[in-house]
DRENLUMNU-169647 format. One record per residue (C-alpha): residue number from 1; residue in three letters; x, y, z. Coordinates in steps of 0.25 Angstrom, whole numbers. Example, Ala and Ser with C-alpha at 12.3 -4.5 7.8 and 13.67 -1.06 7.14 Angstrom:
<1 'ALA' <49 -18 31>>
<2 'SER' <55 -4 29>>
REM end
This chain:
<1 'UNK' <428 299 339>>
<2 'UNK' <438 305 329>>
<3 'UNK' <434 317 322>>
<4 'UNK' <439 309 309>>
<5 'UNK' <428 297 315>>
<6 'UNK' <419 307 318>>
<7 'UNK' <417 311 304>>
<8 'UNK' <418 298 297>>
<9 'UNK' <411 291 306>>
<10 'UNK' <399 301 309>>
<11 'UNK' <396 306 295>>
<12 'UNK' <398 290 290>>
<13 'UNK' <386 290 301>>
<14 'UNK' <377 300 294>>
<15 'UNK' <377 294 283>>
<16 'UNK' <391 297 274>>
<17 'UNK' <395 309 266>>
<18 'UNK' <389 319 257>>
<19 'UNK' <401 323 250>>
<20 'UNK' <413 334 253>>
<21 'UNK' <426 333 263>>
<22 'UNK' <435 341 268>>
<23 'UNK' <450 335 271>>
<24 'UNK' <445 323 269>>
<25 'UNK' <434 323 280>>
<26 'UNK' <420 322 278>>
<27 'UNK' <412 335 275>>
<28 'UNK' <398 330 280>>
<29 'UNK' <393 331 295>>
<30 'UNK' <385 319 300>>
<31 'UNK' <372 315 292>>
<32 'UNK' <366 313 305>>
<33 'UNK' <357 323 312>>
<34 'UNK' <366 324 325>>
<35 'UNK' <380 330 318>>
<36 'UNK' <382 342 310>>
<37 'UNK' <394 347 301>>
<38 'UNK' <395 364 299>>
<39 'UNK' <405 369 290>>
<40 'UNK' <412 385 291>>
<41 'UNK' <423 394 286>>
<42 'UNK' <429 397 298>>
<43 'UNK' <435 390 312>>
<44 'UNK' <434 391 326>>
<45 'UNK' <447 392 330>>
<46 'UNK' <444 392 347>>
<47 'UNK' <435 382 355>>
<48 'UNK' <435 393 365>>
<49 'UNK' <428 405 364>>
<50 'UNK' <437 412 374>>
<51 'UNK' <449 410 366>>
<52 'UNK' <456 421 358>>
<53 'UNK' <451 424 345>>
<54 'UNK' <441 413 346>>
<55 'UNK' <431 414 334>>
<56 'UNK' <418 412 330>>
<57 'UNK' <419 397 327>>
<58 'UNK' <426 398 341>>
<59 'UNK' <414 401 344>>
<60 'UNK' <406 392 339>>
<61 'UNK' <413 380 345>>
<62 'UNK' <413 387 359>>
<63 'UNK' <398 389 356>>
<64 'UNK' <395 374 358>>
<65 'UNK' <404 369 366>>
<66 'UNK' <403 379 379>>
<67 'UNK' <391 383 385>>
<68 'UNK' <387 398 391>>
<69 'UNK' <379 401 404>>
<70 'UNK' <370 403 393>>
<71 'UNK' <363 406 379>>
<72 'UNK' <353 413 372>>
<73 'UNK' <341 409 366>>
<74 'UNK' <336 407 351>>
<75 'UNK' <327 417 343>>
<76 'UNK' <321 412 328>>
<77 'UNK' <323 424 318>>
<78 'UNK' <314 428 306>>
<79 'UNK' <319 415 297>>
<80 'UNK' <317 406 309>>
<81 'UNK' <334 405 313>>
<82 'UNK' <338 404 327>>
<83 'UNK' <345 414 335>>
<84 'UNK' <349 415 348>>
<85 'UNK' <342 426 356>>
<86 'UNK' <354 434 365>>
<87 'UNK' <342 441 372>>
<88 'UNK' <337 428 377>>
<89 'UNK' <350 418 388>>
<90 'UNK' <346 404 389>>
<91 'UNK' <353 395 397>>
<92 'UNK' <367 388 393>>
<93 'UNK' <375 382 404>>
<94 'UNK' <368 389 416>>
<95 'UNK' <353 385 417>>
<96 'UNK' <347 396 423>>
<97 'UNK' <353 408 427>>
<98 'UNK' <350 420 439>>
<99 'UNK' <350 435 431>>
<100 'UNK' <351 446 443>>
<101 'UNK' <355 461 440>>
<102 'UNK' <371 457 443>>
<103 'UNK' <372 445 441>>
<104 'UNK' <369 431 435>>
<105 'UNK' <369 416 440>>
<106 'UNK' <370 405 433>>
<107 'UNK' <364 391 435>>
<108 'UNK' <373 379 426>>
<109 'UNK' <368 368 421>>
<110 'UNK' <370 356 432>>
<111 'UNK' <373 348 422>>
<112 'UNK' <382 355 413>>
<113 'UNK' <395 348 409>>
<114 'UNK' <408 351 400>>
<115 'UNK' <409 342 389>>
<116 'UNK' <421 335 399>>
<117 'UNK' <411 332 409>>
<118 'UNK' <414 339 419>>
<119 'UNK' <403 350 425>>
<120 'UNK' <402 363 422>>
<121 'UNK' <400 372 434>>
<122 'UNK' <400 388 437>>
<123 'UNK' <416 388 439>>
<124 'UNK' <419 383 422>>
<125 'UNK' <409 395 420>>
<126 'UNK' <416 407 429>>
<127 'UNK' <429 403 423>>
<128 'UNK' <423 401 409>>
<129 'UNK' <418 416 410>>
<130 'UNK' <430 419 419>>
<131 'UNK' <438 414 408>>
<132 'UNK' <433 422 398>>
<133 'UNK' <435 434 405>>
<134 'UNK' <448 432 408>>
<135 'UNK' <455 428 393>>
<136 'UNK' <452 442 388>>
<137 'UNK' <448 445 376>>
<138 'UNK' <434 440 367>>
<139 'UNK' <428 434 379>>
<140 'UNK' <431 444 390>>
<141 'UNK' <425 456 381>>
<142 'UNK' <414 447 378>>
<143 'UNK' <409 444 393>>
<144 'UNK' <415 460 394>>
<145 'UNK' <402 464 384>>
<146 'UNK' <393 457 394>>
<147 'UNK' <401 465 409>>
<148 'UNK' <407 451 411>>
<149 'UNK' <422 457 414>>
<150 'UNK' <427 450 427>>
<151 'UNK' <429 435 432>>
<152 'UNK' <423 439 445>>
<153 'UNK' <408 442 438>>
<154 'UNK' <407 427 435>>
<155 'UNK' <407 419 451>>
<156 'UNK' <403 404 453>>
<157 'UNK' <392 401 462>>
<158 'UNK' <392 386 463>>
<159 'UNK' <395 374 454>>
<160 'UNK' <384 379 446>>
<161 'UNK' <381 393 448>>
<162 'UNK' <387 404 440>>
<163 'UNK' <386 419 442>>
<164 'UNK' <390 431 434>>
<165 'UNK' <391 446 443>>
<166 'UNK' <387 456 432>>
<167 'UNK' <394 469 432>>
<168 'UNK' <382 477 427>>
<169 'UNK' <370 477 421>>
<170 'UNK' <375 472 406>>
<171 'UNK' <364 465 395>>
<172 'UNK' <376 458 388>>
<173 'UNK' <380 450 402>>
<174 'UNK' <371 439 401>>
<175 'UNK' <369 437 385>>
<176 'UNK' <387 438 386>>
<177 'UNK' <387 423 393>>
<178 'UNK' <379 418 380>>
<179 'UNK' <390 420 371>>
<180 'UNK' <402 410 366>>
<181 'UNK' <413 417 376>>
<182 'UNK' <403 413 388>>
<183 'UNK' <408 399 387>>
<184 'UNK' <409 387 400>>
<185 'UNK' <423 381 399>>
<186 'UNK' <426 368 408>>
<187 'UNK' <436 377 417>>
<188 'UNK' <442 362 423>>
<189 'UNK' <447 360 408>>
<190 'UNK' <450 372 404>>
<191 'UNK' <458 374 415>>
<192 'UNK' <466 362 413>>
<193 'UNK' <472 368 400>>
<194 'UNK' <474 381 405>>
<195 'UNK' <489 386 407>>
<196 'UNK' <496 398 412>>
<197 'UNK' <497 405 401>>
<198 'UNK' <483 400 397>>
<199 'UNK' <475 401 411>>
<200 'UNK' <462 398 403>>
<201 'UNK' <464 388 393>>
<202 'UNK' <460 396 382>>
<203 'UNK' <471 389 373>>
<204 'UNK' <465 375 377>>
<205 'UNK' <450 378 375>>
<206 'UNK' <455 386 361>>
<207 'UNK' <455 370 356>>
<208 'UNK' <448 362 368>>
<209 'UNK' <434 362 372>>
<210 'UNK' <429 365 386>>
<211 'UNK' <416 367 386>>
<212 'UNK' <403 359 390>>
<213 'UNK' <394 364 377>>
<214 'UNK' <384 356 368>>
<215 'UNK' <394 351 360>>
<216 'UNK' <410 350 359>>
<217 'UNK' <422 349 350>>
<218 'UNK' <424 336 348>>
<219 'UNK' <438 338 338>>
<220 'UNK' <441 350 330>>
<221 'UNK' <451 352 319>>
<222 'UNK' <453 367 320>>
<223 'UNK' <451 376 309>>
<224 'UNK' <444 364 301>>
<225 'UNK' <431 357 312>>
<226 'UNK' <425 355 325>>
<227 'UNK' <417 344 327>>
<228 'UNK' <410 346 338>>
<229 'UNK' <400 335 349>>
<230 'UNK' <389 337 355>>
<231 'UNK' <390 337 371>>
<232 'UNK' <380 327 376>>
<233 'UNK' <381 332 389>>
<234 'UNK' <377 345 386>>
<235 'UNK' <366 352 395>>
<236 'UNK' <366 367 392>>
<237 'UNK' <357 365 380>>
<238 'UNK' <348 354 373>>
<239 'UNK' <359 344 368>>
<240 'UNK' <360 349 355>>
<241 'UNK' <357 337 342>>
<242 'UNK' <370 338 334>>
<243 'UNK' <380 329 341>>
<244 'UNK' <393 334 332>>
<245 'UNK' <396 346 326>>
<246 'UNK' <405 347 314>>
<247 'UNK' <410 359 310>>
<248 'UNK' <421 361 300>>
<249 'UNK' <427 373 295>>
<250 'UNK' <425 375 278>>
<251 'UNK' <433 387 274>>
<252 'UNK' <427 385 261>>
<253 'UNK' <412 391 259>>
<254 'UNK' <411 384 246>>
<255 'UNK' <415 371 253>>
<256 'UNK' <406 374 264>>
<257 'UNK' <395 378 255>>
<258 'UNK' <396 366 248>>
<259 'UNK' <394 358 260>>
<260 'UNK' <382 363 264>>
<261 'UNK' <378 360 252>>
<262 'UNK' <379 347 251>>
<263 'UNK' <377 344 265>>
<264 'UNK' <390 341 269>>
<265 'UNK' <390 351 282>>
<266 'UNK' <377 354 289>>
<267 'UNK' <379 371 292>>
<268 'UNK' <389 381 291>>
<269 'UNK' <388 394 297>>
<270 'UNK' <393 407 291>>
<271 'UNK' <388 405 278>>
<272 'UNK' <397 413 267>>
<273 'UNK' <385 423 261>>
<274 'UNK' <386 420 248>>
<275 'UNK' <384 405 250>>
<276 'UNK' <373 409 259>>
<277 'UNK' <364 418 248>>
<278 'UNK' <367 406 240>>
<279 'UNK' <363 395 249>>
<280 'UNK' <353 401 252>>
<281 'UNK' <344 394 243>>
<282 'UNK' <347 381 244>>
<283 'UNK' <336 371 249>>
<284 'UNK' <346 362 257>>
<285 'UNK' <352 372 264>>
<286 'UNK' <349 381 277>>
<287 'UNK' <354 395 277>>
<288 'UNK' <352 404 289>>
<289 'UNK' <358 420 287>>
<290 'UNK' <357 428 301>>
<291 'UNK' <361 441 301>>
<292 'UNK' <373 441 312>>
<293 'UNK' <366 448 324>>
<294 'UNK' <377 461 329>>
<295 'UNK' <386 459 317>>
<296 'UNK' <393 464 306>>
<297 'UNK' <404 463 297>>
<298 'UNK' <414 474 297>>
<299 'UNK' <426 483 291>>
<300 'UNK' <433 486 303>>
<301 'UNK' <446 495 304>>
<302 'UNK' <455 495 315>>
<303 'UNK' <455 511 319>>
<304 'UNK' <468 509 327>>
<305 'UNK' <475 505 313>>
<306 'UNK' <477 517 303>>
<307 'UNK' <471 522 295>>
<308 'UNK' <459 514 303>>
<309 'UNK' <460 526 312>>
<310 'UNK' <454 535 305>>
<311 'UNK' <438 536 304>>
<312 'UNK' <439 542 288>>
<313 'UNK' <446 529 285>>
<314 'UNK' <437 519 291>>
<315 'UNK' <426 526 285>>
<316 'UNK' <432 525 272>>
<317 'UNK' <433 511 273>>
<318 'UNK' <419 511 278>>
<319 'UNK' <414 520 264>>
<320 'UNK' <425 511 254>>
<321 'UNK' <417 495 259>>
<322 'UNK' <409 489 248>>
<323 'UNK' <398 486 256>>
<324 'UNK' <390 480 246>>
<325 'UNK' <399 474 238>>
<326 'UNK' <402 465 251>>
<327 'UNK' <387 463 254>>
<328 'UNK' <387 458 241>>
<329 'UNK' <399 449 238>>
<330 'UNK' <402 444 251>>
<331 'UNK' <390 444 256>>
<332 'UNK' <381 442 246>>
<333 'UNK' <371 448 255>>
<334 'UNK' <368 440 267>>
<335 'UNK' <372 453 276>>
<336 'UNK' <365 465 282>>
<337 'UNK' <373 477 276>>
<338 'UNK' <379 485 286>>
<339 'UNK' <381 500 276>>
<340 'UNK' <375 509 270>>
<341 'UNK' <367 511 280>>
<342 'UNK' <360 525 286>>
<343 'UNK' <368 538 288>>
<344 'UNK' <366 537 303>>
<345 'UNK' <364 529 315>>
<346 'UNK' <350 528 318>>
<347 'UNK' <347 514 325>>
<348 'UNK' <353 505 336>>
<349 'UNK' <351 494 324>>
<350 'UNK' <365 486 323>>
<351 'UNK' <371 483 316>>
<352 'UNK' <368 492 307>>
<353 'UNK' <372 498 292>>
<354 'UNK' <383 510 293>>
<355 'UNK' <382 523 282>>
<356 'UNK' <393 520 274>>
<357 'UNK' <392 513 261>>
<358 'UNK' <404 509 250>>
<359 'UNK' <408 524 246>>
<360 'UNK' <422 523 242>>
<361 'UNK' <422 539 238>>
<362 'UNK' <419 541 251>>
<363 'UNK' <429 532 256>>
<364 'UNK' <440 538 247>>
<365 'UNK' <437 551 253>>
<366 'UNK' <438 547 268>>
<367 'UNK' <450 543 265>>
<368 'UNK' <456 553 259>>
<369 'UNK' <452 562 271>>
<370 'UNK' <461 551 280>>
<371 'UNK' <471 553 273>>
<372 'UNK' <470 540 266>>
<373 'UNK' <467 546 250>>
<374 'UNK' <478 535 246>>
<375 'UNK' <472 523 255>>
<376 'UNK' <480 514 262>>
<377 'UNK' <484 501 266>>
<378 'UNK' <475 489 275>>
<379 'UNK' <471 475 279>>
<380 'UNK' <457 472 279>>
<381 'UNK' <458 457 288>>
<382 'UNK' <446 447 287>>
<383 'UNK' <445 432 294>>
<384 'UNK' <447 423 283>>
<385 'UNK' <436 415 291>>
<386 'UNK' <424 421 287>>
<387 'UNK' <432 424 270>>
<388 'UNK' <420 420 264>>
<389 'UNK' <415 433 266>>
<390 'UNK' <427 443 272>>
<391 'UNK' <436 439 258>>
<392 'UNK' <425 446 250>>
<393 'UNK' <423 456 259>>
<394 'UNK' <436 460 261>>
<395 'UNK' <440 459 248>>
<396 'UNK' <429 469 243>>
<397 'UNK' <434 477 255>>
<398 'UNK' <447 477 250>>
<399 'UNK' <443 481 236>>
<400 'UNK' <434 492 238>>
<401 'UNK' <444 498 250>>
<402 'UNK' <456 498 240>>
<403 'UNK' <447 506 232>>
<404 'UNK' <450 519 239>>
<405 'UNK' <464 515 241>>
<406 'UNK' <465 507 253>>
<407 'UNK' <472 494 251>>
<408 'UNK' <467 484 259>>
<409 'UNK' <474 469 261>>
<410 'UNK' <465 457 266>>
<411 'UNK' <471 451 279>>
<412 'UNK' <464 434 279>>
<413 'UNK' <464 431 294>>
<414 'UNK' <461 416 295>>
<415 'UNK' <449 415 305>>
<416 'UNK' <455 409 315>>
<417 'UNK' <463 421 317>>
<418 'UNK' <452 431 315>>
<419 'UNK' <447 435 328>>
<420 'UNK' <460 435 334>>
<421 'UNK' <466 444 322>>
<422 'UNK' <454 454 323>>
<423 'UNK' <455 456 339>>
<424 'UNK' <468 462 338>>
<425 'UNK' <463 472 332>>
<426 'UNK' <476 475 322>>
<427 'UNK' <469 472 309>>
<428 'UNK' <466 486 302>>
<429 'UNK' <456 483 296>>
<430 'UNK' <446 469 297>>
<431 'UNK' <432 464 292>>
<432 'UNK' <423 456 304>>
<433 'UNK' <411 452 306>>
<434 'UNK' <410 456 321>>
<435 'UNK' <394 453 328>>
<436 'UNK' <392 455 342>>
<437 'UNK' <388 440 347>>
<438 'UNK' <375 447 357>>
<439 'UNK' <366 457 348>>
<440 'UNK' <366 471 355>>
<441 'UNK' <373 484 348>>
<442 'UNK' <382 487 359>>
<443 'UNK' <388 472 362>>
<444 'UNK' <390 474 344>>
<445 'UNK' <398 486 347>>
<446 'UNK' <405 482 360>>
<447 'UNK' <412 471 353>>
<448 'UNK' <413 478 342>>
<449 'UNK' <419 493 345>>
<450 'UNK' <422 494 359>>
<451 'UNK' <435 497 361>>
<452 'UNK' <444 485 366>>
<453 'UNK' <434 472 362>>
<454 'UNK' <441 461 353>>
<455 'UNK' <429 466 341>>
<456 'UNK' <434 480 339>>
<457 'UNK' <442 477 329>>
<458 'UNK' <445 490 324>>
<459 'UNK' <449 493 337>>
<460 'UNK' <439 505 339>>
<461 'UNK' <439 512 351>>
<462 'UNK' <428 523 354>>
<463 'UNK' <426 528 367>>
<464 'UNK' <412 533 363>>
<465 'UNK' <407 520 356>>
<466 'UNK' <413 512 368>>
<467 'UNK' <406 521 380>>
<468 'UNK' <393 518 370>>
<469 'UNK' <395 502 370>>
<470 'UNK' <395 502 385>>
<471 'UNK' <383 513 385>>
<472 'UNK' <376 502 377>>
<473 'UNK' <379 489 382>>
<474 'UNK' <373 492 395>>
<475 'UNK' <360 501 388>>
<476 'UNK' <347 499 395>>
<477 'UNK' <339 511 389>>
<478 'UNK' <335 505 373>>
<479 'UNK' <335 518 366>>
<480 'UNK' <349 523 374>>
<481 'UNK' <354 510 370>>
<482 'UNK' <349 512 356>>
<483 'UNK' <355 527 354>>
<484 'UNK' <369 522 360>>
<485 'UNK' <370 511 351>>
<486 'UNK' <369 520 340>>
<487 'UNK' <378 528 345>>
<488 'UNK' <387 515 345>>
<489 'UNK' <385 513 330>>
<490 'UNK' <385 528 324>>
<491 'UNK' <401 528 329>>
<492 'UNK' <405 515 325>>
<493 'UNK' <398 519 310>>
<494 'UNK' <405 532 311>>
<495 'UNK' <418 528 314>>
<496 'UNK' <416 515 306>>
<497 'UNK' <429 507 315>>
<498 'UNK' <423 496 307>>
<499 'UNK' <413 496 295>>
<500 'UNK' <401 487 295>>
<501 'UNK' <398 480 283>>
<502 'UNK' <388 470 284>>
<503 'UNK' <378 462 295>>
<504 'UNK' <383 448 292>>
<505 'UNK' <375 434 291>>
<506 'UNK' <378 423 298>>
<507 'UNK' <375 413 284>>
<508 'UNK' <370 397 290>>
<509 'UNK' <371 387 282>>
<510 'UNK' <363 372 287>>
<511 'UNK' <357 360 280>>
<512 'UNK' <342 359 279>>
<513 'UNK' <343 350 294>>
<514 'UNK' <353 358 301>>
<515 'UNK' <343 364 312>>
<516 'UNK' <344 372 326>>
<517 'UNK' <353 384 318>>
<518 'UNK' <354 396 328>>
<519 'UNK' <362 409 325>>
<520 'UNK' <370 414 335>>
<521 'UNK' <377 428 338>>
<522 'UNK' <391 419 337>>
<523 'UNK' <387 415 322>>
<524 'UNK' <391 401 324>>
<525 'UNK' <385 388 325>>
<526 'UNK' <376 384 337>>
<527 'UNK' <377 367 338>>
<528 'UNK' <369 365 348>>
<529 'UNK' <356 370 343>>
<530 'UNK' <358 363 327>>
<531 'UNK' <352 351 323>>
<532 'UNK' <352 342 310>>
<533 'UNK' <338 335 307>>
REM end
């Protein structure tokens, strides 16, 4: 069915439109209970989580169109909201596994097929893991966090049996298999589109699906809309209730809000804090605000670019940030503050408030001590795809730094280019949100501060911290682990290569008849559990 026919015919079958259009296209999802319309500020920049610079939107696509060997259990918070449970592993493509001290053998589902009808084999699984390791960058670093670093660790036993050999005991090896880069691709299909210059077919999979997940992409208009249809042959879990998902990009927060209030959209994730605060009292909508685990928004300073190579300058910035104003103006209180905490670190809780608070006199003194009594000029870069929060936040920081003599020019980077821009580590000053997918403090520090990893956006290099990160990763004594985490926190809060601002909430708005929403570490939607009454 052509895109226009789908939207027009499907909507008409659902009982007509309830107002609104975008570029002449109807904005209401099908009125029937088997289809859903979701709207968001930003778009996916790829269908494949292995491609360079894949953003959060890409994780949503790949999460729903691909399978992984295993997934995570579910738990419910005090507000009745479902959460993934990283402490419990459950079958997905692998129906069972045999975990031994130095290996794990997986038995694939006998009836698993890809979207084109071809059988899923252990050869496909090995090729997919070989690919993640070999393309480098984020996929390699992610699997490496679970000590999966060598293609020889991935072994085909027979068509349905796949084994992973361990190099060492690592608590993250099994959980890491369920993150978005653990996707299993149709290797025959992708190899048919590979070239000598692109042996893993990344250019093709960026815009084409090659999976066997619960949904497949029926059509797409990059940067505007994706239409997903259910894969009725999916056997890696209960068949989803929703037959179609329309994901439409609506950059205007006001328009997204209006669509929700009128009932023209079913669900919107990453709701702006102001809208979440105001819409929470509306009887016709449900608003869910979840503190994002193991995550924070920060101001990051590249320590290889003067004058941010001087800790006194970084401390000056830490004292000049208008924390409370950011909480009020940009967040409307819908976040957990991470400033003005105790003077000493005495707990391994993460994230935890640091000791810095707004003190412009102290900031000026530190700048003077660093030889910058007259200030300096720099650029503050941010993700335009999250401008609703980033714009006021950066304007407040620009204004406050100006009061101590630091002239800031704002650099607005389109959301589709943001990840590639900050991972090059050439930006002197940025704001960004980073969250560790698995809720361990040492996992966060590995990704955010370890030398050479993509999300060490500050190019920070501290051998003592690097050694501690490796120690905590394999520590089995709880008391020692807590002490080591505390020391990691002390180091990064003393050196402040990045200044935490707050722990964000993931705000999600949905119609009352939408059920089955589950909070996931990747902060995107899982279509498989959603239903409409």
